[in-house]
C-alpha positions as CSV (number, residue, x, y, z in Angstrom):
1,M,0.0,0.0,0.0
2,A,1.4,3.4,-1.0
3,A,2.3,5.8,1.8
4,P,-0.2,8.7,2.1
5,H,1.0,12.1,0.9
6,P,2.2,14.4,3.6
7,S,0.5,17.6,4.4
8,V,2.2,20.8,3.3
9,T,2.9,23.8,5.5
10,V,3.2,27.3,3.9
11,N,3.5,30.6,5.7
12,G,2.3,29.1,9.0
13,R,-0.7,27.2,7.6
14,Q,-1.0,23.5,7.1
15,Y,-2.7,22.2,3.9
16,R,-3.9,18.6,3.4
17,W,-3.0,16.9,0.1
18,P,-5.9,17.1,-2.4
19,E,-8.0,14.0,-2.6
20,C,-9.1,14.9,-6.1
21,P,-7.9,17.6,-8.6
22,L,-8.3,21.1,-7.2
23,V,-9.0,24.1,-9.2
24,V,-8.9,27.5,-7.5
25,V,-10.2,30.3,-9.7
26,C,-9.6,34.0,-9.2
27,V,-12.2,36.0,-11.2
28,D,-10.7,39.4,-11.6
29,G,-13.1,42.2,-10.5
30,C,-15.9,39.9,-9.5
31,E,-18.3,42.0,-7.4
32,P,-20.7,39.3,-6.0
33,D,-23.7,40.8,-7.7
34,Y,-22.2,39.7,-11.1
35,I,-22.9,36.1,-10.2
36,N,-26.2,36.8,-8.6
37,Q,-27.5,38.7,-11.7
38,A,-26.2,36.0,-14.1
39,I,-28.0,33.3,-12.1
40,E,-31.2,35.4,-11.9
41,A,-31.0,35.8,-15.7
42,G,-30.7,32.1,-16.1
43,V,-27.4,32.2,-18.0
44,A,-25.3,30.6,-15.2
45,P,-27.1,27.3,-14.5
46,W,-24.1,25.5,-13.1
47,L,-23.4,28.2,-10.5
48,G,-27.2,28.4,-9.8
49,G,-27.3,24.7,-9.2
50,L,-24.8,24.9,-6.4
51,D,-27.4,26.5,-4.1
52,G,-28.3,24.3,-1.2
53,R,-25.7,21.6,-1.9
54,A,-22.3,23.4,-2.0
55,T,-20.7,26.4,-0.4
56,C,-21.5,30.1,-1.0
57,L,-19.6,32.5,1.2
58,T,-18.7,36.2,1.0
59,A,-15.1,37.1,1.9
60,D,-12.9,40.2,2.2
61,C,-10.1,40.7,-0.2
62,V,-6.9,42.6,0.6
63,V,-6.9,46.4,0.6
64,P,-5.6,47.9,-1.7
65,S,-8.1,46.0,-3.7
66,F,-5.9,45.5,-6.7
67,T,-4.8,42.5,-8.8
68,N,-1.3,41.8,-7.8
69,P,-1.7,42.0,-4.0
70,N,-4.7,39.8,-4.0
71,N,-3.5,37.1,-6.4
72,L,-0.4,36.8,-4.3
73,S,-2.3,36.7,-1.1
74,I,-4.5,33.9,-2.5
75,V,-1.5,31.8,-3.6
76,T,0.5,32.4,-0.4
77,G,-2.5,32.2,2.0
78,A,-1.2,35.3,3.6
79,P,-1.6,39.2,3.5
80,P,0.9,41.6,1.9
81,S,2.6,42.1,5.3
82,V,3.9,38.6,4.8
83,H,4.4,38.3,1.0
84,G,5.4,41.9,0.3
85,I,3.3,42.6,-2.8
86,C,1.2,45.6,-1.8
87,G,0.3,47.0,-5.2
88,N,0.9,46.7,-9.0
89,Y,3.3,49.6,-8.7
90,F,5.3,51.2,-5.9
91,W,8.1,53.6,-5.0
92,D,11.3,51.5,-4.6
93,R,13.3,53.5,-2.0
94,D,16.5,51.5,-2.7
95,A,16.3,52.1,-6.4
96,G,15.0,55.6,-6.0
97,A,12.4,54.9,-8.7
98,E,8.7,54.2,-9.3
99,V,8.6,50.6,-10.5
100,M,6.2,47.8,-11.4
101,M,6.0,45.2,-8.6
102,N,5.7,42.2,-11.0
103,D,9.3,40.9,-10.6
104,A,9.6,37.9,-8.2
105,K,12.5,39.6,-6.5
106,Y,9.8,41.6,-4.6
107,L,8.1,38.5,-3.3
108,R,9.0,37.8,0.4
109,A,7.2,34.5,0.9
110,G,6.8,31.2,-0.7
111,T,3.6,30.1,-2.5
112,I,1.3,27.2,-1.9
113,L,1.8,26.3,-5.6
114,A,5.5,26.1,-5.3
115,A,5.4,24.1,-2.0
116,F,3.0,21.5,-3.4
117,S,5.1,21.2,-6.6
118,E,8.2,20.7,-4.5
119,A,6.4,18.0,-2.5
120,G,5.6,16.1,-5.7
121,A,2.2,17.5,-6.8
122,K,1.4,18.2,-10.4
123,V,0.6,21.9,-10.6
124,A,-0.7,24.1,-13.4
125,V,-1.1,27.9,-13.4
126,I,-2.8,29.8,-16.2
127,T,-3.2,33.6,-15.9
128,A,-4.7,36.1,-18.4
129,K,-2.0,38.8,-18.3
130,D,1.7,38.0,-18.4
131,K,2.4,40.5,-15.6
132,L,1.4,37.9,-13.0
133,R,3.0,34.8,-14.5
134,G,6.5,35.3,-12.9
135,L,5.1,36.0,-9.5
136,L,2.5,33.1,-9.5
137,G,5.1,30.7,-10.9
138,H,8.0,31.7,-8.7
139,R,10.0,28.5,-7.8
140,M,7.1,26.3,-9.0
141,R,7.6,23.2,-11.0
142,G,4.9,22.5,-13.5
143,I,2.9,24.3,-16.1
144,C,2.7,28.1,-15.9
145,F,1.8,30.5,-18.7
146,S,-0.4,33.4,-19.6
147,S,-3.1,33.8,-22.3
148,E,-1.4,37.0,-23.4
149,K,1.8,35.1,-24.4
150,A,0.3,31.7,-25.1
151,D,1.9,31.6,-28.6
152,A,5.4,31.9,-27.1
153,V,5.4,29.0,-24.6
154,S,7.9,26.2,-24.4
155,V,8.4,23.1,-22.3
156,G,11.6,24.5,-20.8
157,A,10.1,27.9,-19.8
158,N,6.5,27.1,-19.2
159,G,6.2,23.3,-18.7
160,I,4.1,23.0,-21.9
161,D,4.2,23.7,-25.6
162,D,1.7,24.4,-28.4
163,V,-1.0,25.8,-26.1
164,V,-2.7,27.5,-29.0
165,G,-3.0,24.2,-30.8
166,L,-4.3,22.5,-27.6
167,V,-6.9,25.1,-26.9
168,G,-8.0,25.7,-30.5
169,M,-8.2,29.5,-30.1
170,P,-6.0,32.2,-31.4
171,V,-4.2,34.4,-28.9
172,P,-6.8,37.0,-27.9
173,S,-6.4,40.7,-27.5
174,V,-5.3,41.8,-24.0
175,Y,-8.4,44.1,-24.1
176,S,-11.1,41.4,-24.6
177,A,-13.3,39.0,-22.7
178,A,-11.6,36.3,-24.9
179,L,-8.4,36.7,-22.9
180,S,-10.2,35.2,-19.9
181,E,-12.0,32.6,-22.0
182,F,-8.6,31.4,-23.1
183,V,-7.7,30.8,-19.5
184,F,-10.8,28.7,-18.9
185,A,-10.5,26.8,-22.2
186,A,-6.9,26.0,-21.5
187,G,-7.7,24.9,-18.0
188,V,-10.3,22.4,-19.2
189,R,-8.0,20.9,-21.8
190,I,-5.1,20.6,-19.4
191,M,-7.3,19.1,-16.7
192,A,-8.5,16.5,-19.2
193,R,-5.0,15.7,-20.6
194,E,-2.6,16.2,-17.7
195,R,-4.8,15.7,-14.6
196,P,-2.9,18.1,-12.4
197,D,-3.4,17.8,-8.6
198,I,-3.7,21.6,-8.3
199,M,-4.6,24.2,-10.8
200,Y,-4.8,28.0,-10.4
201,L,-6.7,30.1,-12.9
202,S,-6.6,33.9,-12.9
203,T,-8.6,36.0,-15.3
204,T,-8.7,39.7,-16.3
205,D,-11.3,42.3,-15.4
206,Y,-11.6,43.9,-18.8
207,V,-15.4,43.1,-18.9
208,Q,-16.0,44.2,-15.3
209,H,-14.4,47.6,-16.0
210,K,-16.7,48.0,-18.9
211,A,-20.0,46.5,-17.8
212,A,-22.1,46.6,-14.6
213,P,-23.7,43.4,-13.1
214,G,-26.8,42.3,-15.0
215,T,-25.9,43.9,-18.3
216,A,-25.8,41.9,-21.5
217,Q,-22.0,42.0,-21.7
218,A,-21.5,41.0,-18.1
219,N,-24.0,38.2,-18.3
220,A,-22.4,36.9,-21.5
221,F,-19.0,36.7,-19.7
222,Y,-20.5,34.8,-16.7
223,A,-22.4,32.5,-19.0
224,M,-19.1,31.6,-20.7
225,M,-17.4,31.1,-17.4
226,D,-20.3,28.9,-16.1
227,G,-19.9,26.6,-19.0
228,Y,-16.2,25.9,-18.4
229,L,-16.7,25.5,-14.7
230,R,-19.3,22.9,-15.5
231,E,-16.8,21.0,-17.6
232,L,-14.2,21.1,-14.9
233,D,-16.8,19.8,-12.4
234,A,-17.6,17.0,-14.8
235,L,-13.9,16.1,-14.9
236,G,-14.1,15.5,-11.1
237,A,-12.4,18.6,-9.9
238,T,-13.0,20.4,-6.6
239,I,-13.6,24.0,-7.6
240,V,-13.2,27.0,-5.4
241,L,-14.0,30.4,-6.9
242,T,-13.1,33.8,-5.5
243,A,-12.0,37.2,-6.7
244,D,-9.1,39.6,-6.3
245,H,-11.5,42.6,-5.8
246,G,-14.9,43.9,-6.6
247,M,-15.8,46.8,-8.9
248,N,-17.9,50.0,-8.7
249,A,-18.9,52.9,-10.9
250,K,-16.7,55.9,-10.2
251,T,-18.9,58.6,-11.7
252,D,-21.4,61.3,-11.0
253,A,-25.1,61.1,-12.0
254,F,-24.2,62.2,-15.6
255,G,-21.6,59.5,-16.0
256,R,-18.6,61.8,-15.6
257,P,-15.6,60.4,-13.6
258,N,-15.2,61.6,-10.1
259,I,-11.4,62.1,-9.9
260,I,-9.3,63.7,-7.1
261,Y,-5.9,64.6,-8.6
262,L,-3.8,64.4,-5.5
263,Q,-0.4,65.3,-7.0
264,D,-1.8,68.5,-8.4
265,L,-3.3,69.4,-5.1
266,L,-0.1,68.7,-3.1
267,D,1.9,70.7,-5.6
268,S,-0.4,73.6,-5.2
269,W,-0.3,73.4,-1.4
270,Y,3.5,72.9,-0.9
271,G,5.2,73.5,-4.2
272,A,6.2,71.1,-7.0
273,G,8.6,68.4,-6.1
274,T,7.7,68.5,-2.4
275,A,5.4,65.5,-2.3
276,R,5.2,62.3,-4.3
277,V,1.9,60.4,-5.0
278,I,2.0,56.7,-6.0
279,L,-1.0,55.0,-7.5
280,P,-0.6,51.3,-6.9
281,I,-3.2,50.4,-9.6
282,T,-0.7,51.5,-12.3
283,D,0.2,48.8,-14.8
284,P,0.8,48.5,-18.5
285,Y,-2.9,47.9,-19.2
286,V,-4.5,51.3,-18.5
287,V,-7.0,51.6,-21.4
288,H,-9.9,50.5,-19.4
289,H,-9.2,52.4,-16.1
290,G,-6.8,55.2,-17.0
291,A,-4.6,54.2,-14.0
292,L,-7.3,55.5,-11.7
293,G,-8.2,53.6,-8.6
294,S,-9.5,54.3,-5.1
295,F,-6.3,53.8,-3.2
296,A,-3.1,56.0,-3.2
297,T,-0.1,56.5,-1.1
298,A,1.9,59.8,-0.6
299,Y,5.4,60.6,0.4
300,L,5.9,64.0,2.1
301,P,8.5,65.8,4.3
302,P,7.9,65.1,7.9
303,E,6.7,68.6,8.7
304,R,4.0,68.4,6.0
305,I,2.4,65.1,6.9
306,D,-0.1,66.2,9.6
307,D,-1.2,69.3,7.5
308,A,-1.6,67.2,4.4
309,R,-3.6,64.6,6.3
310,R,-6.1,67.2,7.5
311,R,-6.4,68.8,4.1
312,I,-6.9,65.6,2.1
313,A,-9.4,64.2,4.7
314,A,-11.5,67.3,4.1
315,L,-11.8,66.7,0.3
316,P,-15.1,65.5,-1.0
317,G,-14.9,61.9,-2.2
318,V,-12.1,60.9,0.3
319,D,-13.1,58.0,2.7
320,L,-9.9,57.5,4.7
321,V,-6.5,59.2,5.3
322,L,-4.2,57.1,7.4
323,S,-0.7,57.3,8.6
324,R,1.7,54.6,7.4
325,A,1.6,52.9,10.8
326,D,-2.2,52.9,11.0
327,A,-2.7,51.8,7.3
328,C,-0.2,49.0,7.7
329,E,-1.9,47.7,10.8
330,R,-5.4,48.0,9.4
331,F,-4.7,46.6,6.0
332,E,-1.8,44.3,6.8
333,L,0.8,46.0,4.6
334,P,4.6,46.0,4.5
335,P,5.7,49.4,6.0
336,D,8.8,49.8,3.9
337,R,6.7,49.8,0.7
338,V,4.0,52.3,1.8
339,G,4.2,56.1,1.8
340,D,3.8,58.4,4.7
341,L,0.0,58.7,4.1
342,V,-2.5,56.2,2.6
343,I,-5.5,57.7,1.0
344,V,-8.7,55.7,0.2
345,A,-11.5,57.2,-1.8
346,E,-15.2,56.5,-1.2
347,R,-17.2,54.2,-3.4
348,L,-18.0,56.6,-6.3
349,S,-14.6,58.3,-6.5
350,V,-11.0,57.6,-7.7
351,L,-7.6,59.0,-7.0
352,G,-5.3,60.4,-9.6
353,S,-1.9,62.0,-9.6
354,S,-1.8,64.9,-12.1
355,V,-4.2,65.7,-14.8
356,S,-1.4,65.6,-17.3
357,R,-0.4,62.0,-16.3
358,H,-3.7,60.4,-17.1
359,D,-4.9,59.6,-20.6
360,L,-8.6,59.1,-20.4
361,S,-9.1,58.8,-24.2
362,G,-9.5,55.1,-24.0
363,L,-12.5,55.3,-21.7
364,D,-15.4,54.7,-24.1
365,V,-17.9,53.9,-21.3
366,P,-18.3,55.5,-17.8
367,L,-15.4,54.8,-15.5
368,R,-15.6,51.7,-13.3
369,S,-12.7,50.9,-11.1
370,H,-11.6,49.6,-7.7
371,G,-8.9,49.8,-5.0
372,G,-10.8,50.9,-1.9
373,V,-12.6,49.3,1.0
374,S,-15.8,49.6,-1.1
375,E,-14.5,46.9,-3.4
376,Q,-13.4,44.6,-0.6
377,R,-16.3,42.1,-0.6
378,V,-15.9,39.2,-3.0
379,P,-17.4,35.8,-3.5
380,L,-15.9,32.6,-2.1
381,I,-17.8,29.7,-3.7
382,A,-17.1,26.0,-3.8
383,N,-18.7,23.0,-5.5
384,R,-18.5,21.0,-2.3
385,A,-20.1,21.5,1.1
386,V,-18.1,23.0,3.9
387,H,-17.7,21.4,7.4
388,D,-16.0,22.1,10.7
389,V,-15.9,25.8,10.4
390,A,-17.0,28.3,13.0
391,A,-20.2,30.2,12.0
392,D,-18.6,33.6,12.8
393,R,-15.4,33.1,10.9
394,R,-14.3,36.1,8.9
395,W,-13.4,34.7,5.5
396,R,-10.7,36.2,3.3
397,N,-10.1,35.5,-0.3
398,F,-6.7,34.2,0.6
399,D,-8.5,31.5,2.6
400,A,-9.3,29.8,-0.7
401,F,-6.8,27.0,-0.5
402,D,-7.5,26.5,3.2
403,L,-11.2,26.1,2.4
404,A,-10.5,23.8,-0.5
405,L,-8.0,21.5,1.2
406,N,-9.0,21.6,4.9
407,H,-12.7,22.3,5.1
408,L,-14.6,20.9,2.2
409,Q,-16.4,17.5,2.3
């Protein structure tokens, strides 16, 4: 009789070995109402059929409610104070430069994916945008590629070749729903052919930035997703679905964006070059959000911090202004990668730096974005029933692997 697989411990949590293939799905920008509206419209029958026999929870994501911090929290089972990724973009004090935080050198903790692969599990990771691939696949053995670069994969670099041929779809535009569909289609084909023990699928929020819950475009996206989840279920997989963040309109009653340009304000108050505003939402894919989100951090001379905090807190559309210490304690962030002040906008507003630094020409629909506390509630859904969990437990999206491996029947 073969010896049972050992459990795996990562960042202080113990995870049991999967009894059947596990698929953890991070649906980018998935406000819970997207799923509710799709079920109500009758376009997501598989998700609707889970009611009463599976698990449907609501969880809190990490704030800032952006892509990189939350995907890394999910795959490490820990907040940014542990893994170090607290935005898509940050001020690197050592380099003296504003940089993208998509290099694995910024990661301070191991991932669940890498740990299971090291223990002998077959692991596969498919992400929509290539910006996440290096972080999610850090020190992981197995399959790891992005839809965006699916035509450039190799066995040596990605653990697989000819993904385009396997999936039977051309490489989609990065600004399309098809980029996420490619993730699901590839996941189904790889599950059927390779039978990985653990699979992680991460989509893009292009549709969610464009379309509100219940609209035709949004329902079409969730109908597509529902079909692929049904196929994964039929292949015998345990599925846990969560999101990196929610999504909200950031406009006034006429559909005009509500933007607070913090750098321009600080320059007018204290002089150009005195303060620096960092927008952690910033990444190479700004067409659908214009690099505008509801979370910002600012660096100021010590003698200006208290005055700036009072002035910013008085601005319409600002929800919170916190010191570095208070923000890091409340949101579990790494202090050395956060500015002197953290600013969070309220639900209908976003934060910018300077008017001249934001190109809004690509916004062909009213602005929808994320980043604040108002986008913190996300779904946590599984196709199995949960057991042995306290009724008052506060669930986080980074409990996805704990739920899947330790608490599902």
